[in-house]
C-alpha angles and dihedrals in degrees: 000000000000130000132215109215134175111238123204108185092184123197139284106030089349097101091048097051089042093057090046090053093048089052090056094044091051089057090063090070092234116134117237130185106203119206101202124209112185097161102081134114118010093355091056091047091055093047104032107015093243131084095217111040118208089240090067093051091046090052093053091046088053098046093032091213137066140184112212133191123201119298120196116247118199114238119233096351142025128058124353117261113281088213092058092046092051092050094049100039093047095038092237092170099169121068106190119194118177111199110191131162119254122216117253093017113121109229134151092254136037129214096022110167112168131148117201118208109197124186101239111194109041140040120067090338092068088101094234100143133146134185125210104206094186094059097024092235126145122201130194123188121216105209116197119177129193091232092050092047093048096051097050093043091048089049090055094049092046091049090050091051095044095048097040094245099136101189128084125179121192115208121206147140097233093144089070107014093052098169104039102031089029092060092045090053093045091053091050093048092051094045093050089071089068091058105050093162091061121081109233130196139149137223134194109243098246092048090047090057090053092047092052094054093047106037113002091159088077092070134069111163124021122186123188148142126290105271095037089048092051091054097042094047091057091044091053091046087057090055092061102038108294141282091305093072105041131086130227135203132185111199134183136167093274109015140037132197120194115201148171105246099207126094128273093252096206090182091072098033115132095015098103092234102104118119109238095192096107096054092041090054089047088053088053089056088049091054091051089050088054091049093249093135098158093053091045091051090050091054092046094048093045091052092048090050092051092051092045091051093046092199102109102039125134125248095265087063095046095264134118103226119117124226092262094045092051091051094046093050091048093046090054090054092047092049091052091050096051095041 
């Protein structure tokens, strides 16, 4: 069986880690037809006046799935994040970020295995901002709906049940934000009754941050609102080695976009030193989404073997392998596993 998939190589190191990931995917023996979109972000703004052309959205709606490398987002000014636009326009309400320890990687904690479920379309990222020039005051509205809360919380519980991870923690600030966080917590408490086999608890966001840097092994699945999820997903990535080694998925009812969650690192672009692990792990999630479990397992096991060996790691991990060499070595291992 072959798959037609939209491919967004991004900018900076994006094209390099994309090619490395395609090398690994090719080794699975699965046929892919890649619909490439190189004009996105700043390049698209220069040529078309928009960061996310309609052709890209149409392509993802047609293929229903996309693999996306990092795209630079201007800070403080310039065009709105392509990531945020994709999530909102395609209703990709669930941002799923598995943060799992890798063998051989020196980190403060061992055996971390946490999945963050971040509501992806509401909260402070709704884009509802105003500026009062007279008084020099900026306002931003955090919109939280019951429907939006229910679908992300249900997604987290269903994931926990399906993957035999019977513990869900909802993170909120209901002691202060009594209406928005209060409703999110209320929805989670009510929904927990439908999943009696799953342990349920809740944490206030500031306490959750402390818990995660003292005993992260106590947590398995964390579901929260948009801004809190953005912060916690990066925090948990730091527990297992950083953004360069964790996968990311954005999932809705009809479409899914799998992405590396790290930056575009333009300072090292074109030098063949970027670590492609994040996008490769995102491709593994994509394969699982497609039902290609054997291929996904082969990629996962090959990656774990490489990290355990420590002989073909990239410079950021203390190794000497280039981006292409890492991918080639991993592809060889994947090919041997699926043969």
